[in-house]
NUMAR-152404 format. One record per residue (C-alpha): residue in one letter; x, y, z. Coordinates in steps of 0.2 Angstrom, whole numbers, padded with zeros to 4 digits, always signed. Layout:
! NUMAR-152404
AXYZ ...
//
This chain:
! NUMAR-152404
M-0163+0256-0038 K-0170+0244-0050 L-0166+0225-0047 I-0163+0215-0063 V-0169+0197-0061 L-0159+0184-0071 P-0168+0171-0081 A-0170+0154-0072 L-0157+0142-0078 P-0160+0123-0073 C-0142+0120-0068 L-0140+0136-0058 K-0148+0127-0043 K-0132+0117-0042 F-0122+0133-0042 V-0120+0140-0024 K-0112+0156-0030 I-0129+0163-0037 H-0136+0168-0020 F-0126+0184-0019 L-0135+0190-0035 A-0152+0192-0026 N-0147+0208-0016 I-0136+0217-0029 P-0144+0229-0041 L-0137+0226-0058 S-0138+0236-0074 P-0144+0227-0089 E-0127+0225-0097 T-0119+0219-0080 A-0133+0207-0078 Q-0130+0200-0095 D-0111+0199-0092 Q-0115+0190-0075 E-0126+0177-0083 R-0113+0174-0097 R-0099+0172-0083 I-0111+0160-0073 R-0115+0150-0089 R-0096+0149-0093 E-0092+0143-0075 I-0106+0129-0077 A-0099+0124-0094 N-0081+0123-0086 S-0088+0113-0072 N-0097+0101-0083 E-0081+0099-0094 R-0070+0095-0079 R-0082+0082-0073 R-0083+0074-0091 M-0064+0074-0091 Q-0063+0066-0074 S-0075+0052-0080 I-0064+0049-0095 N-0048+0048-0085 A-0057+0036-0073 G-0061+0025-0088 F-0043+0025-0093 Q-0037+0021-0076 S-0048+0006-0075 L-0041+0000-0092 K-0024+0002-0085 T-0028-0010-0071 L-0035-0023-0083 L-0022-0023-0096 P-0006-0033-0095 H+0010-0022-0092 T+0027-0023-0086 D+0032-0014-0070 G+0037+0004-0073 E+0029+0004-0091 K+0020+0021-0094 L+0007+0021-0108 S-0002+0036-0115 K-0020+0036-0117 V-0019+0032-0135 Q-0007+0018-0132 R-0019+0011-0119 A-0033+0012-0131 L-0024+0004-0145 Q-0018-0010-0133 T-0036-0013-0127 L-0041-0014-0145 T-0028-0027-0149 L-0032-0037-0134 I-0050-0037-0138 K-0046-0043-0156 C-0035-0057-0149 L-0048-0063-0137 G-0061-0062-0151 T-0050-0074-0162 V-0046-0086-0147 L-0064-0087-0141 V-0072-0090-0158 
//
């Protein structure tokens, strides 16, 4: 049996699932598919983290903006309200 070694990817160190690849012999096609799947999972994880960061920013804005109880604003409405508030503060403080 021939063992195919996947090329080293810097972000694979974070990826715990990779440990099972060391003992499984793979054909070249399977190794390529496996690498593609791992890259996709890493990209998905990065995107999930990015979206969580954006959502945390919008949550912070929500606490800082004036609002009435029960008022629900979309992210776009929150961003527009923030922009309006910044413009108003700019004219008042100048």
